[in-house]
C-alpha positions in Angstrom: 86.6 68.5 -76.6 90.0 67.6 -74.9 92.8 66.3 -77.1 93.0 62.5 -77.3 95.5 59.9 -78.5 93.2 59.5 -81.5 93.4 63.2 -82.4 97.2 63.1 -82.1 97.3 60.2 -84.4 95.1 62.0 -86.9 97.5 65.0 -86.8 99.3 64.4 -90.1 102.3 66.6 -89.1 103.2 64.2 -86.3 103.1 61.0 -88.4 102.4 58.7 -85.4 101.8 55.0 -85.8 99.6 52.9 -83.5 101.2 49.6 -82.6 99.0 48.5 -79.6 95.9 49.6 -77.6 93.8 50.8 -80.5 90.6 50.5 -78.5 91.8 53.0 -75.9 92.7 55.9 -78.2 89.7 57.9 -77.2 91.2 58.6 -73.7 91.9 62.4 -73.2 95.6 63.4 -72.9 96.3 66.0 -70.1 100.0 66.4 -70.9 102.9 64.9 -72.8 106.0 64.1 -70.7 109.5 62.8 -71.6 111.2 60.4 -69.1 113.9 57.8 -69.4 113.6 56.6 -65.8 113.0 52.9 -65.2 110.2 53.9 -62.9 108.8 57.4 -63.7 105.5 56.8 -61.8 106.5 58.9 -58.6 106.8 62.0 -60.9 103.5 61.6 -62.8 100.0 62.8 -62.0 98.0 60.6 -64.4 96.6 61.4 -67.8 100.1 61.8 -69.5 101.4 60.5 -72.8 104.9 59.3 -71.8 107.6 59.7 -74.4 110.7 57.5 -74.3 113.8 56.5 -76.3 114.5 53.5 -74.1 118.1 54.4 -73.5 117.9 53.3 -69.9 115.2 50.6 -70.1 115.8 46.9 -70.2 113.6 46.6 -73.3 114.9 43.2 -74.2 113.6 41.6 -71.0 110.0 40.5 -71.5 109.3 40.3 -67.7 110.8 43.7 -67.1 108.7 45.2 -69.9 105.5 43.6 -68.5 106.2 45.2 -65.1 107.0 48.5 -66.7 103.8 48.7 -68.7 101.7 47.5 -65.8 103.1 50.3 -63.5 102.4 52.9 -66.1 98.9 51.7 -66.7 98.1 51.6 -63.0 99.4 55.1 -62.6 96.9 56.5 -65.1 99.4 57.0 -67.9 97.2 57.1 -71.1 99.9 55.8 -73.5 103.5 55.4 -74.5 105.3 57.1 -77.4 108.5 55.3 -78.5 111.1 57.1 -80.5 112.1 54.9 -83.4 115.6 55.4 -84.9 117.3 56.7 -81.8 118.4 54.0 -79.5 116.5 51.3 -81.5 115.5 51.3 -85.1 112.0 49.9 -84.2 110.1 49.1 -81.1 111.8 46.1 -79.3 109.6 43.0 -79.4 109.5 42.6 -75.6 108.0 46.1 -75.2 105.6 45.6 -78.1 104.4 42.2 -76.7 103.9 43.7 -73.2 101.8 46.6 -74.5 99.6 44.3 -76.6 99.1 41.9 -73.7 97.9 44.7 -71.5 95.9 46.5 -74.3 98.0 49.5 -73.4 98.3 52.2 -76.2 101.8 52.2 -77.8 102.6 54.8 -80.5 105.7 54.7 -82.7 107.2 58.2 -83.1 109.3 58.5 -86.3 112.8 60.0 -85.9 111.9 63.1 -87.9 109.2 64.0 -85.3 110.7 65.6 -82.3 109.2 65.0 -78.9 108.8 68.7 -78.5 106.4 68.8 -81.4 104.1 66.3 -79.6 104.4 68.4 -76.4 103.5 71.5 -78.2 100.5 69.8 -79.9 99.1 68.7 -76.5 99.8 72.1 -75.0 98.1 74.0 -77.8 95.1 71.7 -77.7 94.8 72.2 -73.9 95.1 75.9 -74.2 92.4 75.9 -77.0 90.2 73.8 -74.8 90.7 76.1 -71.8 89.8 79.1 -74.0 86.7 77.5 -75.3 85.7 76.7 -71.7 86.3 80.2 -70.6 84.2 81.6 -73.5 81.5 79.1 -72.8 81.5 80.1 -69.1 81.3 83.8 -70.0 78.4 83.1 -72.4 76.6 81.1 -69.7 77.1 84.0 -67.3 75.7 86.5 -69.8 72.7 84.3 -70.5 72.0 83.7 -66.8 72.4 87.4 -66.0 69.8 88.3 -68.7 67.5 85.6 -67.4 67.7 86.6 -63.7 66.9 90.2 -64.7 63.9 89.1 -66.8 60.4 88.5 -65.7 61.2 84.8 -65.0 63.9 85.8 -62.5 65.4 82.9 -60.6 63.5 80.3 -62.6 65.0 81.6 -65.8 68.5 81.5 -64.3 68.0 77.8 -63.3 66.8 76.9 -66.8 69.9 78.4 -68.4 72.2 76.7 -65.9 70.5 73.3 -66.5 71.0 73.7 -70.2 74.7 74.6 -69.9 75.5 71.7 -67.6 73.3 69.3 -69.6 71.5 68.3 -66.4 69.1 69.9 -63.9 69.2 72.7 -61.3 67.2 73.5 -58.3 67.1 76.3 -55.6 66.0 75.8 -52.0 65.3 78.5 -49.4 66.9 78.7 -46.0 64.2 76.4 -44.5 65.1 73.6 -47.0 61.9 74.0 -49.0 62.2 73.7 -52.8 61.7 77.1 -54.4 62.2 76.3 -58.1 63.7 73.6 -60.4 64.5 73.3 -64.0 63.6 71.5 -66.2 60.2 70.9 -64.6 60.7 67.1 -64.4 63.5 67.7 -61.9 61.2 68.8 -59.1 60.6 65.3 -57.9 64.3 64.4 -57.9 65.2 67.7 -56.2 62.6 67.0 -53.5 64.5 63.9 -52.5 67.5 66.1 -51.3 65.6 67.9 -48.6 67.5 66.3 -45.7 70.9 66.8 -47.4 70.0 70.5 -48.0 69.1 71.0 -44.3 72.4 69.5 -43.2 74.3 71.8 -45.5 72.2 74.8 -44.3 73.4 74.3 -40.8 77.0 74.8 -41.9 78.9 78.0 -43.0 77.8 80.0 -46.0 80.6 78.6 -48.1 79.7 75.0 -47.7 79.3 72.4 -50.5 78.6 68.7 -50.8 78.3 66.1 -53.4 75.6 63.4 -53.3 75.7 60.4 -55.6 72.9 58.0 -56.4 70.1 60.2 -55.3 67.0 58.2 -54.7 68.8 55.0 -55.6 69.8 56.2 -59.0 73.3 54.9 -59.7 75.4 57.4 -61.6 73.3 60.4 -60.6 75.7 63.1 -59.3 74.3 66.1 -57.4 76.4 69.0 -56.2 75.0 71.2 -53.4 76.3 74.7 -53.0 75.3 77.1 -50.2 74.3 80.6 -51.1 75.3 83.6 -48.9 78.1 86.0 -48.4 78.2 86.0 -44.6 78.1 83.4 -41.9 74.5 82.5 -42.6 73.2 80.4 -45.4 70.5 82.2 -47.4 69.7 79.5 -49.9 71.1 76.3 -51.4 71.7 75.5 -55.1 71.6 71.9 -56.4 73.1 70.9 -59.7 72.5 67.4 -61.0 74.6 65.9 -63.8 75.5 62.5 -65.1 79.3 63.1 -64.9 81.4 65.5 -62.9 81.2 69.0 -64.4 84.0 70.0 -66.8 85.8 73.4 -66.9 83.0 75.1 -68.9 80.3 73.6 -66.7 82.2 74.7 -63.6 82.4 78.3 -64.8 78.6 78.2 -65.3 77.9 76.8 -61.8 80.2 79.4 -60.2 78.5 82.2 -62.2 75.1 80.9 -61.0 76.3 81.0 -57.4 77.5 84.5 -57.7 74.3 85.7 -59.3 72.1 84.0 -56.8 74.2 85.5 -54.0 73.6 88.9 -55.4 69.9 88.3 -55.7 69.5 86.8 -52.2 71.9 89.2 -50.3 71.0 92.8 -50.0 73.3 95.6 -49.0 73.5 96.1 -45.2 72.6 99.8 -45.5 69.4 98.9 -47.4 68.5 96.2 -45.0 69.0 98.4 -42.0 66.9 101.1 -43.6 64.1 98.5 -44.1 64.4 97.5 -40.5 64.0 101.0 -39.3 61.1 101.7 -41.6 59.3 98.5 -40.6 59.7 99.4 -36.9 58.5 102.9 -37.5 55.4 101.6 -39.4 54.6 99.3 -36.6 55.0 102.0 -33.9 52.6 104.2 -35.9 50.0 101.5 -36.1 50.3 100.7 -32.4 49.8 104.4 -31.7 46.6 104.4 -33.7 48.1 106.4 -36.6 47.0 104.1 -39.4 46.9 106.8 -42.1 50.5 107.9 -41.3 51.7 104.3 -41.2 50.1 103.6 -44.6 51.7 106.8 -46.1 55.2 105.9 -44.7 55.0 102.3 -45.9 54.0 103.2 -49.4 54.1 100.1 -51.6 56.8 98.3 -49.6 54.3 95.8 -48.0 52.0 95.5 -51.0 48.4 94.9 -50.1 49.2 93.7 -46.6 47.9 96.9 -44.9 44.7 96.9 -47.0 43.6 93.3 -45.9 42.5 91.7 -42.7 45.6 90.8 -40.8 46.8 89.2 -37.6 49.5 90.3 -35.2 52.0 87.7 -34.2 54.3 87.9 -31.1 56.9 85.2 -30.5 59.7 84.6 -28.0 62.0 81.8 -27.0 60.5 79.1 -24.9 63.0 79.8 -22.1 62.0 83.4 -21.8 59.9 84.3 -18.7 58.5 87.7 -18.2 55.8 90.2 -19.2 54.2 90.4 -22.6 55.7 92.8 -25.1 55.0 96.4 -24.4 52.8 97.8 -27.2 54.5 101.2 -26.8 58.0 99.8 -27.5 58.1 97.6 -30.7 61.7 98.6 -31.1 63.9 98.8 -34.2 63.9 95.3 -35.6 63.7 93.9 -39.1 61.3 94.6 -41.9 59.8 92.2 -44.3 62.0 90.0 -46.3 64.9 89.2 -43.9 66.8 90.0 -40.8 70.4 91.2 -40.6 72.8 89.0 -38.8 72.6 89.4 -35.1 70.0 92.2 -35.1 67.9 91.2 -32.1 67.5 94.5 -30.4 69.4 95.9 -27.5 69.6 92.5 -25.8 71.2 90.6 -28.7 70.2 88.2 -31.3 66.9 86.3 -31.4 66.8 82.9 -29.9 67.3 80.1 -32.4 63.7 79.0 -32.4 62.4 82.6 -32.9 64.9 83.2 -35.8 63.9 79.9 -37.4 60.2 80.9 -37.2 61.0 84.3 -38.7 62.9 82.8 -41.6 60.2 80.1 -42.2 57.5 82.8 -42.2 59.4 85.0 -44.6 60.2 82.1 -47.0 56.5 81.0 -47.1 55.4 84.6 -47.8 57.9 85.0 -50.5 56.9 81.7 -52.2 53.3 82.7 -52.1 53.9 86.3 -53.3 52.6 87.7 -50.0 54.0 90.6 -48.0 54.8 90.3 -44.4 56.1 92.8 -41.8 58.3 91.3 -39.2 60.1 93.4 -36.5 62.8 91.8 -34.4 63.4 93.5 -31.1 64.5 92.7 -27.6 64.8 88.9 -28.4 61.2 88.9 -29.6 59.5 88.8 -32.9 56.5 91.0 -33.7 54.8 90.7 -37.0 51.8 91.5 -39.2 50.7 88.6 -41.4 47.8 88.3 -43.8 44.8 86.5 -42.2 44.5 83.1 -43.8 47.7 83.6 -45.8 50.8 81.4 -46.3 52.8 83.3 -43.7 50.1 82.6 -41.0 50.0 79.0 -42.1 53.8 78.7 -41.8 53.6 80.0 -38.2 51.0 77.4 -37.3 52.9 74.6 -39.1 56.1 75.6 -37.3 54.3 75.6 -33.9 52.8 72.2 -34.7 56.3 70.8 -35.3 57.5 72.3 -32.1 54.7 70.6 -30.1 55.3 67.3 -31.9 59.0 67.5 -31.0 57.9 68.2 -27.3 56.0 64.8 -27.3 53.0 66.2 -25.5 55.0 68.0 -22.8 55.9 71.7 -22.5 57.7 73.1 -25.5 61.4 72.9 -24.8 63.9 75.7 -24.9 67.3 75.9 -26.6 66.2 74.0 -29.8 65.2 75.1 -33.3 61.6 74.8 -32.3 62.0 76.2 -28.8 59.4 79.0 -29.3 56.1 80.2 -28.0 53.8 82.3 -30.2 50.7 84.4 -29.5 48.4 85.3 -32.4 45.6 87.9 -32.4 42.2 87.6 -33.9 41.8 89.1 -37.4 41.9 92.8 -37.4 41.9 95.8 -39.7 44.6 98.4 -39.9 42.9 100.7 -37.4 42.7 97.9 -34.8 46.4 96.8 -34.8 47.0 98.2 -31.3 44.1 96.1 -29.9 45.3 93.1 -31.9 48.8 93.5 -30.5 47.4 93.4 -27.0 45.4 90.2 -27.9 48.6 88.6 -29.2 50.5 89.4 -26.0 47.7 87.9 -24.0 47.7 84.8 -26.1 51.5 84.6 -25.7 51.2 84.7 -21.9 48.7 81.8 -22.1 50.9 79.8 -24.4 53.9 80.3 -22.1 51.8 79.3 -19.0 50.4 76.2 -20.7 53.7 75.1 -22.3 52.1 75.4 -25.7 54.0 76.5 -28.9 51.1 78.7 -30.2 47.8 80.0 -28.9 45.4 82.1 -30.8 43.4 84.8 -29.1 40.1 83.2 -30.2 41.1 80.0 -28.3 41.5 82.1 -25.1 38.3 84.1 -25.7 36.1 81.1 -26.5 37.5 78.9 -23.7 37.2 78.9 -19.9 39.0 81.2 -17.6 39.6 78.4 -15.2 42.7 77.0 -17.0 44.3 80.4 -16.3 44.1 79.7 -12.6 46.9 77.1 -12.9 49.5 79.9 -12.5 51.6 79.4 -9.4 51.0 83.0 -8.3 47.2 82.5 -8.4 47.5 79.2 -6.5 49.7 81.0 -3.8 47.0 83.7 -3.5 44.2 81.1 -3.2 46.1 79.1 -0.6 46.7 82.3 1.5 43.1 83.4 1.2 41.7 80.0 2.4 44.5 78.9 4.8 42.6 80.0 7.9 39.5 78.0 6.9 41.5 74.9 6.2 43.2 75.2 9.5 39.8 75.6 11.2 38.5 72.5 9.5 41.7 70.5 10.4 40.9 70.8 14.1 37.5 69.2 13.6 35.4 72.4 14.3 33.2 72.2 11.2 33.3 71.8 7.4 33.6 75.5 6.6 35.4 75.0 3.3 32.9 72.5 2.0 30.0 74.6 3.3 31.4 77.7 1.6 31.7 75.8 -1.6 28.2 74.5 -1.5 26.7 77.9 -0.6 28.6 79.7 -3.4 27.7 77.0 -5.9 24.0 77.5 -5.0 24.3 81.3 -5.5 23.6 81.9 -1.7 20.4 79.9 -1.6 20.3 78.6 2.0 17.8 75.8 1.6 19.4 74.3 -1.5 22.9 74.5 -0.2 21.9 73.1 3.2 20.2 70.2 1.4 23.4 69.5 -0.5 25.3 69.4 2.8 22.7 67.4 4.7 22.5 70.1 7.5 19.8 72.4 8.7 19.8 75.9 7.1 20.4 77.5 10.5 23.6 75.4 10.8 24.7 76.6 7.4 24.0 80.3 8.3 26.1 79.8 11.4 29.0 78.4 9.4 28.9 81.3 6.9 29.0 83.8 9.8 32.1 81.9 11.1 33.6 82.2 7.6 33.1 85.9 7.7 34.6 86.1 11.2 37.6 84.1 10.3 38.3 85.8 7.0 37.4 89.3 8.3 35.4 89.8 5.0 31.7 90.1 4.2 30.0 87.6 2.0 27.5 90.3 1.0 30.3 91.8 -1.1 30.1 90.3 -4.7 33.9 90.8 -5.2 34.6 88.7 -2.0 32.3 86.0 -3.3 34.0 86.0 -6.7 37.5 85.9 -5.2 36.5 83.0 -2.8 35.0 81.0 -5.6 38.0 81.4 -7.8 40.3 80.5 -4.9 38.3 77.3 -4.4 38.7 76.5 -8.1 42.4 77.3 -8.1 43.1 75.0 -5.1 40.6 72.3 -6.3 40.9 70.5 -2.9 37.4 70.9 -1.5 36.8 68.1 0.9 33.8 65.8 0.4 30.5 66.8 2.0 29.6 64.8 5.1 25.9 65.0 5.2 25.5 63.6 8.7 28.1 65.8 10.4 25.9 68.9 10.6 23.3 67.0 12.6 25.7 65.8 15.2 27.2 69.2 16.3 26.6 72.8 15.6 30.1 74.2 14.6 
């Protein structure tokens, strides 16, 4: 407890008498200061007990005393100590009346009590309070350290912190999701801060903010503190109290921040070692060396390598190019986090891909899952448990990206600017095949402007949507151009006839009936097609290419059933 006017009055050695402001004696005293100035306010900070002898004050002027007392009160001075028996035997009536009218604490200091004794009493009490705060802070640090090293871990630390600040505490991961809160009732209140947490997350790793009246609760004060030693925020701590934290509470909060930083930040050497190990494990799996990969990984990835898993390949939405080369997974990051700026030889991951990686890792950590993520060449390659929280986080992230796109292609340069390909479930021995599936799904996602495509969607769907690629259309236009030019000069419906004949699997009578021409006319037209294209329709590959070209162009003219009867070509 800080020293107050009441505690000074109770100090029998000072022999102070209360003349006015009895109801305000519980106010803490920060310092005791002597000043004979008519206006000492410019030299005060607030919280002082002002000590005077009134040698230079116009203490017999009631109006002057009212102005004097009002200035002191407005400046935050907690009380006035008047030395009796020095300039005046007793407190002058004008000063006494002014203090009583304002309800301002006025203490009479007897002549035998020097001002220095009061200053020492306040100073000693402040030092004792500071010592108690420091001791309480160290005790809080010891308790939280023991808690974080116990089985309860972070949850135990938050419980101890909440008890020391007489409030509540919560921890959020880098995505803004609530990780833990203490006491348990604080989870709902902490969940209301998600938007504030995300705003703080986008600032530097030393950012903080104070939120008042959370959820409409007047008087609720919440302090947010980012966790992280570098430029990136690793987590956010929230501390809710009814009043601003005192010195002891501030020590406890600072200790919690330090401990959480130690638990969320790993040494760069260890992180780089995990990155190299993760990349090596993935390379072995892609090379078909499942047993060696399992032996090298040991227990680092828990049961991930023993369960059905999926391969995930992600890149920025703006990236155009080939799918990831299965032979070159690179030296990216292992499970549990990426180093700052480790994106392989071409730099850091795009914002959307890095956000996806962090969201996936956070979801896996909350669920107690293991995940292997390798960052390389501005791409993310990962192994996630089939049906697990990490896989669900990928799908949820992609869903948000498509929602943000508003039905159009996924945009680049944003947090959600990412395209993802996901393989079918696979065992450890089939990771290489699954990686190829993920790359194929990624190509389809990029072509369609989708945020995420699973290989099952590609395998169970039609091949026709894949013909929307501009390169395929260019090939189709080039293959059929001569036939279109022939038809444009009115020399026969070769394109429509070819489409009808191919759709009827080469059955002359059925195709001729569809066209409304004699079958001999149709045979003549197909010979003309062969002559113009210089290719034989007896070749099944030619028939397949022509059919796909017709589908890719999708501009087959309508059949004119009477034209074939009017002229031969």
